[in-house]
N, C-alpha and C positions, 0 to 999 in steps of 0.2 A: 328752663328757667334761668335767669341771669342773676348773678350776684352783683351788688352795687359796690364799686370800689371808689374811695375818695382820695384824691390827690391834692396835697397842699404843699406849697413851696415853689421854688423856682427851678433852675436847671438841674437835670439829673447828672450826677458825676459820672464821667466816662472812665471808670477805673477798671482796666482789664487785668490788674494784678490783685484784685480783691480775692480774699480767701472765701471759700464756701462755708461761712460760719453760721448760716441759718438753715440748716438741713431739717426737713420735716419728714413725716412718714409718707411712704409711697402708697397712699390710699386716700380715700375721701374722708373728710370730717364726718363724724357720726351725729352731729347736731342738726337742728332744723335749718340752719344757715351756716356758712363758713365763718370762721373767726377772722374778721377783717383787720384785727389788730396785729396779726402775725407779720413780722418784717419780710419785705421782699428784697431781692438781691440781684445786682447786675451780674450776668454770667461772664466769667473770664474766658479768654480764647481757647484755653485747653479743656474746657468742659465739653464732653462729648455725650449727648443724650442717646439713649437706646430706646426710650419710651416716653410718651406724653400721656398723662392721666388727666382726663377732664371729668368734672363733677357737675351733675345737673340735679336740681331740686324740683320734684314734680309730684303728682298724685297718681296712684295706680290702684286698680282693683286687684286684690289678691284672692283667688278662689277660696271660698269658705271663710275668709277672714274679713271681708268688707273692703272699704276704700281707705287707703293709707297714704300718708305723706312719706315719700321715699327719696333716697339719694341714689341716682343712677351713675355708677362708676364706669367710665368708658376708657379704653386703652387704644393707643395708636403706636405700633412698633416701628422702629427705624430711626434714622438720624434726624428727620424733620428739618431738612436743610433750609426750606423756605422760611419756616418759623424761626430757626436760629439766626438767619440773616436779619430778620426783623428785630429780634431781641438784642442783637449786637449793634443795631443802628443807633447813632448818637441822637440824643434828644435835641430838638430845636431850641434856640434861645428864646426866652419869653419875650413877647412883643411889648411887654410893660417893664422890661428891665428887671430890677430887684423887687418891684411891687407886683408880685404874682397873685393871680386870682385863686380863690378856692373853687376847684372844678370838680363836678360830679359826673362820672361817666360809667357806662356799662361794659363789663368784660366777663367772658366765661371764666369760671374758676378752674384753674389747671395748674399742674406741677410737671416739671421735667425731671426725668430719672436717668442717672448715669449707670455704667456697668457695675458699679459697686453696690447699687441699690439705693444710693442716697437721692432723695427727692428735694427739689428746691422750688420755692415760689418765686418765679422770675420777675424782675422788675420790667415794666413795659416802657420803652422810649415814648416820649410825649411830643406833641406838636407845640408850636408857639403859644397856643391857646390853652395848653394844659391837659388836653385829652389824648388818649392813645391813638396812634396812627390807624386809620381804617384798614390799611394793608396788613397790619399786624393782627387785627381782629379777624380778618378774612383768612389769614394763614392758620390761625388757631382752628377755625371752623372747617377748613377744607381737608384736614387730616383724615385718613381712613380709619375712623374709630370702630371698635367692636365693643359691645357691652360686656364688661367683666362681671359685675354683680349689681344687684338691686338691694339696697339696705333699707328695711323698714324703719321709720323714725317714730311715727305716732299714728294711731288710728283716727281717721276723720269720721267715718261712718261704719256702723256695724253691718254685718252681712244682711241682717233683717231689714234695717233701715235703707241700705243701699238698693236692695232689690225692690223695696216699696217706693223708692223715690222720695222719701221723707227724711227729715233730720232725726237723729237720736234724741235730741232735746229741742224744746221750743219754749220761748218765754210765755208764761201765762199772763196775757196782756192786762186783763182787768184787775186781777189780784195784785200784780206788780204795781200798776198805777195807784191802786189804793194804798199799798204799803209805802210807796214813795211820796204819798200825799200830793201827787201831781193832779193836773186837771183831767177828770175822767171824760170819756166820750159823751157827747151830748145826745139825749133822747130825741128821736124824730119819728114822725108817723110813717106808715107803710110806704115803701117806694121801691122801684126796680133796683135790684142789687147790681146787675151788670147790663150795660147797653153798649154794643149788642150782646146777646146772651152767648156764653161760651158753648163750644161744641163738645167739650169734655171737662170733667172736674175730678181732681184728686182730693180725697178727703183723708187727711192724716189725723188719727185719734191719739190723744195723749192723756196720761193720768198725772194730775198735779202732785208735785213733790214740794213740800214746804221747806224753806230754808230759813235759817235764823237771821240771815242778813242778805241784802241785795235782792236782785230779781228772783221771782218765783218761777221755777221751770216745770215743764211737763215732760215725762218720759214716754217715748213712743210705744204704742200698744198695737195698732192695726191700721190698715189702709183700705179704702174702697175707691174704685174708679167708676164714675157714673157717666153714662152716655144715653142718648136716645130718650125713650119714654121715662125712664127712671130719673134722668137729669131734669127733664121738663117738669115732672111732678114736684121735684125738690125745689126748683127755681120758683115755681108758683107759690109754694109754701114760704120760701124765704122772702119773696117780694111782698108778701102780705103781712110780714112781721110788724106789729104796731109798736109805738113808742113804749118805753118802759122806764120806771124809776126804781126797780127792784135792786136792792144792794146785793152785790155778787157774793155767792157762797156755793161753791161747786167743787167737785173732785175730778171731773173729766172735762176735756174740751176738744174741739176739732179745728183744724186749719183747713180751709177750703181754698184750694190752689188751682187757678185757671191756667197757670204757666206764665202769666204776666202780672196778675194781681191776686191778692189774698183777702179772705174774710175770716173771722174768728167766731166760733159758736160754742157756748157752754152746753154741755150735754146733760147736766142735772142742775139742781139748785134753781136759780132764777131763769135759766135757759136764755141768757142774753146773747144777742147777735151784734158783733161789731162789723159794720159794713166797710168796704174798701175806702169810702170817703170819711170814715171816722165817726159816723153817726151810730146811734144805738137803738136796737129794736129788741123784741122779745118773741122767741119761737114758741110754737104750739108743741104739745107732746108728739103729735103726728110728724111734724117736721124733724124733731130730734130723732124719732125712730128711723126716718129715712137716712139720716146721717150715721147713726151708730149701729144699725142692725146689718 
């Protein structure tokens, strides 16, 4: 994952006598993204790196813990001569003189570390258009990194939901629309739910959790994977769902996921079905049993 760095201003000062007055920790930030407000610094000629630390933000499955957002800390030992040559390269003068553009560009988040353990966020020389030199970005990425550690930041999915292929939470569509006083799905007579029919269907079941404000969510309970005869029987029942004007009042619902489109079905109360095209039908008890049992 790449961190977005924003450069504003004109030419970078080529000051080889600057003191290293913006030393940071020799490790990755612990937050979900790096702090882009930290000052960056031109490296003086006498700065000798012994290590480069690169940080990548990604998602990883942690056995028994589910899917997590993590920071992957990578280390490359040695003087990094090619990279240091690029970092000491003078910036090009802006092609617009003093009227420089605000330029947004992508760069890996990294720090360089000297023998004393001091780490610095180095300034990157820029082209006349304001972006980092491509050769500098290549030099950063060509270093022989090894993974130092993987820092969990926040859990994205629980172990149960990850293995099921469902989300831990899902917005309760009809109840949320009712609470927000938005336009509800329009009733429509029986019609084919999917054309062509899917070869498989994941049914994620949720229990509704009322919230005092905002969207109403459901908490994940269980999953069913339907194929073959069971799926054909269910699709026949879903395709035959007639129009309904029943006001929604339920405690459980299911999300029917083909892998590309979804439908929503209440498992009690009115047993409303929201088709992928946004129209509304009503399920029979037998159809609900195929989804929930």
